[in-house]
N, C-alpha and C positions, 0 to 999 in steps of 0.2 A: 222224570226221571234223573235222578242225580248220581252219574258215578262217584266212585269214591273209590280210589286203585288204592288202597290202602294197606303195604304189607310189611309189618316189622319184627313179628315176635312168632309165625309162625312156627310152629315146635317140629315138627315131621315133616311132611310134602310141603313145598313150597308152589308157588304161580298162584297165588289169592290176588295178586295184582293185576293180574289178566283177564280176571273175572269179569268184570264190567266188559270191558271189551267182546269178550266172548257170548257173554249175553246179548248184547247188543246187534253183535256180527249176526249171532243165530236167527234171532228175530226176523231180519228180512225174511226167513222161511217159514217162520209161523204165520198160520192163517187168520185174517182178519176175522171173518166171522167164527165165533163161536157157536158152536152146532147146539151143545148143551140151552144155550140162553135165547139161543134165535136173536144175537144182535151183532152189529159189528161196533164194539168198544172205542175203536179210535178212530172212527167216521162222527159216531154219537156223541163221545165226548170230549174226544183229543187227547194228545198224548204228545208231551215236549220234551225231548232228548235235551241236556243240559250239557254244555262242556265241561268235561271231569273235572274234578278240586284237584287245585295243582298242590301236593305238600311240600313241595320243596324238600327244605331239613326238617319242619314239623313232624315229631314223634311223640309219642307216650303223649300226655297230656295236652300238648298243643295241637298236635292232629288230631285230636277228640274235640277241642275246642272249635279248629277250624270247619269241623261237621257242623257241631251244633250251630254255629253261628251261618251257617249254608241254609242247616233246614230252617233254622228260624226266620229267617228271610223272606223265604218261600211260604212257610207259613203266614206271615203277616200280610202276605198279598192275598191269600185265600186258597194259597195251591193245595190239591192232594201230592205231600211227595211219597215217591220210591226211590229208596237208594240202594244203589245197586255197590256190594262191598268187591273185593276189598274183603279183608281178614275182619272177622266179626267185633274185634277192637272195637270198630266205627260204632257200633250200634249205641253205644252208651252215649255219644253225641246226639243221636239222632231223636233217643228216646228222651234223652232231658227239654232236648227244643219241642218234642210232641206234650210232654209233662207240663210246660209252661203254658200252653192253649187246653189241654185236657188234662187239670190237676186229677182226678180220679178216675182216670181209662186205669185199663188192664195192661199189662203186658204178655201175649204169649208169645213162648219161643218154643220153637219146634228144631230139633237139634240131637246128635247122638250123645253130645256134653255137657253136664250142667252149666259150665262154665263159672262155677260156684268159690275155687281157690282165690284167696285174699292176694296171693301173688305167685307166680309161677318163672321159674328161671330167672327169678331176680326182680320180676318186674310186675308192679300191680296194674299196669295197662296193657298186662298180656292177654291175648283171644279168650285164654283160660281162664281169665277173671271177671269177663266182661260183665257177666252177670252179679257179679261181686258188687261191682261199682254200681249197677242199676239199684241193686238192694239197699244202696246206702242214700239215695235219692229220694226214694219211694218205698210205701210199705210194702215190705216183702209180702205177703199176704195178698197181693194182690197182682202178684208174678203166677204164671201157670206152665208148666215145662209140659212137652210131647214126646215120647220116643227117646227119653233117655235112657242111656244103657252103658255108659262111662264115665265115672267120677271115683273121687278118693273117700275114702271114710271121714275125714275131715267135713269133705261137700255132703254126706247122706246126715251129718247131723246138722249141719248149718241148717237142709231144708227141715228137719223136725223141728227143730228150735225155732227156727222163723217163719214158719206156717206156711212154707213156699207149697204150691200144690203141682207135686209132678208124677206125672203118668209114665212109669217106666214102661221101658219097650216089652219085657216080658211080664209084667202085667197084663199089658193091653193080650199079649200072644195065649195066655193060658186063662182069662176073661177075668181076671179079678174086678176091673168095673162092671161086667157084663157084658152082654154082647154088642150095645151101644154106648161104646167108651165115650163116644165125641159129645153125648149128651151130657154124662160127667163132668167131660170139660166145659162144654158150655156153660155151666151151672155155676161154674167158679169165675166167670167172668163178667164185668159192668158194662155199663152199657156201650162204653167208649173203648175199643181195643186196636192196642197197637201191635202191630205182628212180627217179629224178627225171625226170619228163616234162614238158617244155617240149611243148606244144602246137603249134608252129612248126616240130617235127621232123614234123610230118605236112604233106602238100603243100597247097599254099592252095586248091587244087581241092577241097577238102574241109574244108580249115580255114582259111578267110580272115579270121577277128576272132583278128587278134592283131598284136599291134606292127610282128613286125620277118619279115613272112612271106616265103619264099626259092623260088622254084622249084625242083624237081628233088626234092620230098620223100617220103616214105613214104606209102604207101598201107595201108589197113584191113586187109585180110587179110594182108597178110606181118608187118604191126606186130602184130597179133593173136596170127600164128603163131609168133612169138619170145615174147610175154610166156606163152603158154601153156607153149612148151618147157621156159621158166623156171620156171613153176611145177611142173610137171614132173618137173625131174632137179633142181633148187634149193631152198633155202627161201627166198622173198621177205618180207622183216623187216618191211617197211614202204615208203612210196613218198609222192610230193607229185606232182600237175598243176597245174604253173604257167604265166603268160601266156596264160590267153584273157581278148578284152576282147571284150567283148559289141557289138556293132551292133546299132543300132536298125532295126527292119526285116530284120533278115537272122538267125533263130532257129537254121538246121538247125545253126552249129557249135558252139553251146551244148549243143546236146541231143547232140553227138558228142561233145562232152567229159565231158559228163554218163556217159554210156553206156561212154566208156574209164576211166571211174573204176570204174563199176560193173563193168567186166570185169577190171579189174586185180588190183582185191578178190578175184572169184572166182575167176582165178588163184591169187591168192597162196593161198587157202585150200582149193586142189584136193586137198591129202593130209589135209583136214579142219583142226581148231582148230591155229592157228599156234602 
């Protein structure tokens, strides 16, 4: 577990820098035992929570490079890395590090936003541009997005031009992809999969604590079904959970994000040691 409390380009609600701390604090109240999988992953495999990355004055490219280097070091030691954000910008660093080790991997982005703007508010390293940066370092056709429901027309054109596989929330809800939309997502994923999970991909009814909530989001059961299917039929090589912005007096989203993180790890190790 690598906390990366970076926040520099948030555009609506702030607080993402407190996301890693919120997840870790809430994790104390997540049961060790996963009743779905009949196991205690923390004892069976082991979880080590590292000291948070200290960004000091590093921003933009330098911040992303610091994240990339930190994750690459852990991967070189044979570790499975879960990065906790922080704003979504950090994910271009984590993905770059994993691409070095798994060059043919797919990236599954669960998110309300496509994050494919070339720049936003004058910054090419904005959280709203993170997947545009990822599309520069890997084949965009190996990017799969689920839950998308907020983007500009330029991003829509980019998706079509580059062959990104985007499962829009309205299509999921209206059955465009059939009743088992998760199967369609799985079809587009390579054997190795990195998952970047922006918590605003979830519906605000269960995840209000995020900077840019959007209605009509993914719900818990359908999301867990997708993640489990990936764990069963593919190999999850790494993941991040980003954009939690804890709110004083509202604790359940922090617990939801902590349980999400633990479930991601459980599904990643469905086949034993990854």
